[in-house]
C-alpha positions in Angstrom: 61.3 50.7 90.3 63.7 53.3 88.9 61.6 56.1 90.5 61.8 54.3 93.9 65.6 54.1 93.6 65.8 57.8 92.7 63.5 58.7 95.6 65.6 56.6 98.0 68.7 58.2 96.7 67.3 61.7 97.0 66.1 61.0 100.6 69.5 59.6 101.5 71.2 62.7 100.1 68.8 65.0 101.9 69.4 63.2 105.2 73.2 63.4 104.6 72.9 67.2 103.9 70.9 67.6 107.1 73.5 65.8 109.2 76.3 67.7 107.5 74.5 70.9 108.1 74.2 70.2 111.8 77.9 69.4 112.1 79.1 72.1 109.7 80.1 74.5 112.6 83.2 72.4 113.2 84.4 72.8 109.6 83.4 76.5 109.6 85.4 77.2 112.7 88.4 75.2 111.5 88.4 76.8 108.1 87.8 80.3 109.5 90.7 79.9 111.9 93.2 78.7 109.3 91.9 81.3 106.7 92.1 84.1 109.2 95.7 83.2 110.1 96.7 83.0 106.4 94.9 86.2 105.5 96.5 88.1 108.4 99.9 87.1 107.3 99.3 87.9 103.7 98.8 91.6 104.3 102.5 92.2 103.8 102.4 90.7 100.4 99.5 93.0 99.4 101.5 96.0 100.6 104.5 94.8 98.6 102.4 94.5 95.5 101.0 98.0 95.9 104.5 99.4 96.3 105.8 97.5 93.2 103.2 99.2 91.0 103.8 102.8 92.3 105.5 105.0 89.8 105.9 102.2 87.3 108.0 103.2 84.3 105.1 102.4 81.9 102.4 104.8 82.9 98.7 104.9 81.9 96.7 101.8 81.2 99.2 99.3 82.6 99.1 101.0 85.9 95.3 101.1 85.8 95.1 97.3 85.2 97.6 96.7 88.0 95.6 99.0 90.2 92.4 97.0 89.6 94.2 93.8 90.4 95.6 95.3 93.6 92.1 96.7 94.5 90.6 93.2 94.2 93.3 91.8 96.5 93.0 94.6 99.0 89.2 94.9 99.2 89.0 91.1 99.2 91.5 91.0 102.1 89.3 93.4 104.1 86.1 91.5 103.4 87.6 88.1 104.4 89.5 89.4 107.4 86.7 91.4 108.9 84.0 88.8 108.2 86.0 85.8 109.3 87.1 87.6 112.4 83.5 88.3 113.3 82.6 84.7 112.4 85.2 83.2 114.7 84.2 85.5 117.6 80.5 84.8 117.2 81.1 81.1 116.8 83.2 81.1 120.0 80.4 82.9 121.7 78.0 80.3 120.4 80.2 77.5 121.9 80.4 79.3 125.1 76.6 79.8 125.2 76.1 76.0 124.7 78.5 75.3 127.5 76.7 77.6 129.8 73.4 75.9 128.9 74.8 72.5 130.0 75.3 74.0 133.5 72.4 76.4 133.8 69.9 75.2 131.3 67.1 77.7 130.4 66.7 81.2 131.8 64.4 81.0 134.9 63.0 84.5 135.0 60.8 83.7 138.1 64.0 82.9 140.0 65.4 86.4 139.5 63.0 88.1 141.9 62.0 91.0 139.6 58.7 92.7 139.7 56.0 91.4 137.2 56.5 94.4 134.9 60.3 93.9 134.5 59.9 90.1 134.4 57.4 90.3 131.5 59.6 92.9 129.8 62.6 90.5 129.9 60.5 87.5 128.8 59.3 89.5 125.8 62.6 91.2 124.7 65.2 88.7 125.8 63.3 85.5 125.2 64.4 82.1 125.9 68.1 81.0 126.1 67.6 78.5 123.3 66.3 81.2 121.0 69.5 83.2 121.7 71.6 80.1 120.8 69.5 79.5 117.7 70.0 83.2 116.5 73.7 82.9 117.1 73.8 79.7 115.0 71.9 81.4 112.2 74.2 84.4 112.1 77.3 82.2 112.2 76.1 79.9 109.5 75.0 82.7 107.1 78.0 84.9 107.8 80.4 82.3 106.5 78.7 82.0 103.1 77.9 85.8 103.1 81.6 86.5 103.1 82.2 84.7 99.8 79.1 86.2 98.3 80.3 89.7 99.1 83.7 89.1 97.6 82.1 87.6 94.4 79.9 90.7 94.2 82.9 93.0 94.3 84.8 90.8 91.9 82.0 91.0 89.3 81.9 94.8 89.6 85.7 95.0 89.2 85.6 92.7 86.1 82.9 94.9 84.6 85.0 98.1 85.1 88.2 96.5 83.7 86.4 95.3 80.6 85.0 98.7 80.2 88.5 100.2 79.9 89.5 97.8 77.1 88.4 100.1 74.2 90.5 103.0 75.5 93.4 100.6 76.0 93.2 99.4 72.4 93.2 103.0 71.2 96.3 103.9 73.2 98.1 100.6 72.5 97.6 100.8 68.8 97.7 104.6 68.5 94.2 104.7 67.0 93.4 108.3 68.0 91.3 109.9 65.3 87.7 111.1 64.7 86.3 107.8 63.4 88.1 105.6 65.9 87.3 107.8 68.9 83.6 107.8 67.8 83.4 104.0 67.4 85.3 103.1 70.6 83.6 105.9 72.5 80.2 104.7 71.4 81.0 101.1 72.3 82.1 102.2 75.8 79.0 104.3 76.4 76.6 101.5 75.3 78.5 99.0 77.4 78.2 101.0 80.6 74.6 102.0 80.0 73.5 98.4 79.5 75.6 97.4 82.5 73.8 100.1 84.6 70.4 98.6 83.5 71.6 95.1 84.7 72.8 96.7 88.0 69.4 98.3 88.6 67.8 95.0 87.9 70.2 93.3 90.4 69.6 95.9 93.1 65.9 95.7 92.7 66.0 91.9 93.1 65.0 91.3 89.5 62.6 94.2 89.0 63.0 94.0 85.2 62.8 90.2 85.1 59.4 90.5 87.0 57.8 92.5 84.2 55.4 90.1 82.5 55.9 91.3 79.0 57.2 89.2 76.1 58.9 92.1 74.4 60.8 93.0 77.6 61.9 89.4 78.0 63.2 89.2 74.4 65.1 92.5 74.8 66.5 92.0 78.2 67.3 88.3 78.2 70.4 88.5 75.9 71.7 91.5 77.9 71.2 89.6 81.2 72.9 86.5 79.9 75.8 88.5 78.3 76.7 90.4 81.5 76.2 87.2 83.5 78.9 85.4 81.6 81.1 88.5 81.3 81.2 89.2 85.1 81.2 85.5 86.1 78.0 86.2 88.1 76.6 82.8 86.9 79.0 81.2 89.3 77.4 82.5 92.5 73.8 82.8 91.4 72.8 79.6 93.3 74.2 81.1 96.4 72.5 84.4 95.7 69.1 83.1 95.1 69.2 80.9 98.1 69.8 84.1 100.1 66.9 85.9 98.4 64.3 83.2 98.8 64.5 83.6 102.7 63.3 86.6 104.6 66.0 86.4 107.1 68.9 86.1 104.7 67.4 88.6 102.2 68.2 91.4 104.7 71.9 90.6 104.4 71.7 91.3 100.7 70.6 94.8 101.3 73.2 95.2 104.0 76.0 94.4 101.4 75.7 97.8 99.7 76.3 100.1 102.7 78.9 97.5 103.8 80.9 98.0 100.6 80.7 101.7 101.1 82.1 101.5 104.6 84.9 99.2 103.5 86.0 101.8 101.0 85.6 105.0 103.1 86.1 104.0 106.7 89.8 105.0 106.9 88.6 108.6 106.0 85.6 108.9 108.2 87.3 110.1 111.4 90.5 112.0 112.3 92.0 113.3 115.5 94.4 116.1 116.1 96.1 116.1 119.6 98.2 119.2 118.7 95.5 121.8 117.7 98.0 124.7 117.9 100.4 123.3 115.3 99.7 123.7 111.6 100.3 121.0 109.0 103.7 119.5 108.5 103.7 120.7 104.9 103.4 124.3 106.0 106.1 123.8 108.6 108.4 122.3 106.0 107.7 125.4 103.8 109.0 127.6 106.7 111.9 125.4 107.8 110.4 124.8 111.3 110.3 121.0 111.4 112.8 118.2 111.3 110.7 115.4 109.7 112.4 112.0 109.2 110.8 111.5 105.8 113.0 114.2 104.3 116.3 112.6 105.5 117.3 109.1 104.4 119.4 108.5 107.5 116.7 109.6 110.0 114.1 107.5 108.2 116.3 104.4 108.1 117.1 104.8 111.8 113.4 105.0 112.6 112.9 101.6 110.9 115.3 99.7 113.0 113.5 97.0 114.9 110.5 97.2 112.6 109.2 94.2 110.6 109.8 94.1 106.9 106.2 94.7 106.2 105.9 97.6 108.6 109.1 99.1 107.2 107.8 98.9 103.7 104.5 100.6 104.7 106.3 103.4 106.5 108.6 104.0 103.5 105.6 104.1 101.3 103.8 106.6 103.5 106.8 108.9 103.7 107.7 109.4 100.0 108.8 113.0 99.4 109.8 115.2 96.5 113.3 116.0 97.9 115.2 113.6 100.2 118.5 114.6 101.8 121.0 111.8 102.3 121.7 112.9 105.9 120.6 115.4 108.5 124.2 115.9 109.6 126.3 117.2 106.7 130.0 117.8 106.0 130.9 121.4 105.2 132.2 120.6 101.7 129.5 118.2 100.5 125.7 118.1 100.0 123.9 115.1 98.5 120.1 114.7 97.9 117.6 112.9 95.7 114.8 114.6 93.6 111.9 112.4 92.6 110.5 112.6 89.0 106.7 112.8 88.7 104.1 112.3 86.0 103.8 116.0 85.3 107.6 116.2 84.4 106.8 114.0 81.4 104.4 116.7 80.2 107.1 119.4 80.8 109.6 117.6 78.6 107.1 117.1 75.9 105.4 120.5 75.8 107.9 123.0 77.1 111.2 121.5 75.9 109.8 119.6 72.8 111.9 116.5 73.6 110.8 113.5 71.7 109.8 110.4 73.8 111.8 107.3 73.6 108.7 105.1 74.2 105.0 105.6 73.9 102.8 106.0 76.9 100.8 103.0 78.2 100.6 99.6 76.5 102.6 98.6 73.5 101.8 95.5 71.4 105.4 94.4 71.0 105.0 90.7 70.1 105.8 91.2 66.4 107.5 94.5 66.7 111.2 94.7 65.8 111.7 98.1 67.3 112.4 98.3 71.1 112.3 102.1 70.9 109.8 104.4 69.3 111.6 107.7 69.1 110.2 109.4 66.0 113.4 111.3 65.3 115.5 108.1 65.3 112.9 106.4 63.1 113.0 109.4 60.7 116.8 109.2 60.5 116.6 105.4 59.7 113.9 106.1 57.0 116.0 108.9 55.4 119.0 106.6 54.9 116.8 103.7 53.8 115.5 106.0 51.1 119.0 106.8 50.0 120.0 103.2 50.0 117.0 102.3 47.8 117.9 105.2 45.4 121.5 103.9 45.1 120.2 100.4 44.4 117.7 101.7 41.8 120.5 103.6 40.1 122.6 100.5 39.9 119.7 98.5 38.6 119.0 101.1 35.9 122.7 101.2 34.8 122.8 97.3 34.7 119.7 97.1 32.6 121.1 99.7 30.2 124.3 97.8 29.8 122.4 94.5 29.2 120.8 96.0 26.1 124.2 96.5 24.5 126.4 93.8 26.1 125.3 90.2 25.6 128.3 88.4 27.0 127.8 87.9 30.7 131.5 88.0 31.7 132.0 91.3 29.9 128.9 92.7 31.6 130.1 91.8 35.0 133.5 93.3 34.3 131.8 96.6 33.2 129.6 96.6 36.4 132.4 95.8 38.9 133.7 99.4 39.2 130.2 100.7 39.9 129.6 97.9 42.5 132.9 98.8 44.3 131.8 102.5 44.3 128.4 101.6 45.7 129.9 99.4 48.4 132.2 102.2 49.5 129.3 104.7 49.4 127.0 102.5 51.4 129.7 101.9 54.1 130.2 105.6 54.3 126.5 106.3 54.6 126.1 103.5 57.3 128.9 105.2 59.3 127.3 108.6 58.8 123.9 107.3 59.9 125.4 105.7 63.0 127.3 108.9 64.0 124.2 111.0 63.3 122.0 108.8 65.5 124.6 108.6 68.2 125.0 112.4 68.2 121.2 112.8 68.4 120.8 110.3 71.3 123.7 111.9 73.3 122.2 115.4 72.8 118.7 114.3 73.6 119.8 112.6 76.8 121.8 115.6 77.9 118.9 117.8 77.2 116.6 115.6 79.3 119.0 115.7 82.2 119.6 119.4 82.0 115.9 120.1 81.7 115.1 118.0 84.8 118.1 119.6 86.7 116.6 123.0 85.8 113.6 122.2 87.9 115.8 122.7 91.0 117.1 125.8 92.9 119.2 125.3 96.0 120.5 127.9 98.5 121.7 128.4 102.1 120.9 131.9 103.3 122.5 134.2 100.7 124.7 131.4 99.2 123.2 130.3 95.8 124.2 126.6 95.2 122.2 126.0 92.0 125.1 126.6 89.7 127.2 124.0 91.5 124.6 121.2 91.1 125.8 118.0 89.4 122.9 115.6 88.9 122.6 112.2 87.4 119.7 109.8 86.7 119.2 107.5 89.7 116.8 105.1 91.5 116.0 105.8 95.1 117.0 103.2 97.6 113.5 102.8 99.1 111.3 102.0 96.1 113.6 102.2 93.1 111.7 105.4 92.2 113.1 107.2 89.2 114.7 110.6 89.9 117.9 112.6 90.0 120.7 112.1 92.5 122.4 115.5 92.9 125.7 116.5 94.6 127.2 119.8 95.5 130.9 119.5 96.2 133.9 121.8 96.6 131.7 124.5 98.0 132.3 125.7 101.6 129.0 125.5 103.4 128.4 127.6 106.6 128.7 125.4 109.7 126.2 125.0 112.5 122.4 124.8 112.5 121.4 125.9 109.0 118.4 125.7 106.7 118.7 124.5 103.1 116.1 126.0 100.8 115.0 123.9 97.9 112.7 125.2 95.2 111.2 122.6 93.0 109.4 123.6 89.7 106.1 122.0 88.6 104.7 122.3 85.1 101.3 123.9 84.9 99.5 121.8 82.3 96.6 124.3 82.1 99.0 127.2 81.2 101.3 126.7 78.2 105.0 127.0 79.0 104.4 128.0 82.6 106.1 126.8 85.8 105.1 127.1 89.5 107.7 126.8 92.2 107.2 125.1 95.5 109.6 125.8 98.4 110.9 123.3 100.9 113.1 124.4 103.8 115.0 121.6 105.5 117.0 122.2 108.7 120.4 120.5 108.8 123.5 120.4 111.0 126.7 121.2 109.1 130.0 120.2 110.7 133.0 122.4 110.8 
């Protein structure tokens, strides 16, 4: 009786699925339309997120993690937008084909009046109209689920790579650089990626390793397969995957997914066109002072953004980031203002050439139980030196008190004898606290001045034979476009030659492969200087 009930229930569920399958095109089209609209409008948010992680103050592993998150969003956006757009177009074509069938029914080749050769050719290669509709239906139905399968594939790969960077992140975050730690974490990383590559080969070969009928292989590979399955969340989409692979028609799409991923990643770089073949690159023209390019002038760039949407404006600003940005193309004769962007290599310059201690460590810091917001080794050394002195004073007081205790048994008399020493120690500690504060303050001020002067020293400015470098006054600043860190520099109380002029900027770059070496890059920016 119970088996009959189960069988009836199973038949009912199968019939319900069959009916739902036949009517699923309505849900597909509805969901695709809404999803496509939402995905299209979300592109600006993805751009904003990418902009927000550019030149983050905490470089290294934090930026890598944020980049992986952005990559998941951006590639996922491409997958869903392209696939759902194709799905909507093909489903609309399918609806149109059904509507035409209502009017014209099947294709009547004998009514076309072609010769027997071409009529047979069309019958063989075009086939019946119902077959055409059926093929469209298959493509549309599979494409909708294939979109999610592609995204889940990519997400698994991304999770695999992110987890693979964790050992390096731990070493950087906890400052574990050393021979034994590098060996241990390096070995773990190598083993992780090698085993992951084995699982990937098995995946691409449609279970080639799992098809080996050997008990030893099963025992060795099964834990690896299960481990990476849970690690990359692939167990969530395996029912969808294996339903693709057990059918000859859908299995082809699985193999299409690999070149499809490749095209998604590289298609923006596949083609380029140059409609001005006689003109060299803008960078070379900037080096010769022969181009007025809006990206180098804040006022010209802002003017070009008028009427643009917020997302388009953000994208244009991002694409037009430059090393030097003048405040305006038209200048007063007694004032010059510009912004110099600070790059990653400038950190190496301050570390290696000028030997300036970092305020913070690079990358991640585990700060949950840390009571130090800064990690400047010099400041910590100053604190430790005075801590040692305070401990020595306390120990001296303790030794003196213990010595008096051995000869004075009356507590009131003991306290009276100790009072002068306590007063003296209090005054000494207050004096040392003041000395420590002044010493740290002097060090911080000197360090900050040295950082600013070192960064300012990366610039040389001149107009014709007039050297303006010695008149530079620079301060730390954030650029108005992306809050990028840099220097805002002014040159005032210097008479600039009027008319069409060219300001020559030389910007130094630290050569990391050559100790204590700088290379200078020249930018020549045309300007109009008022009388």
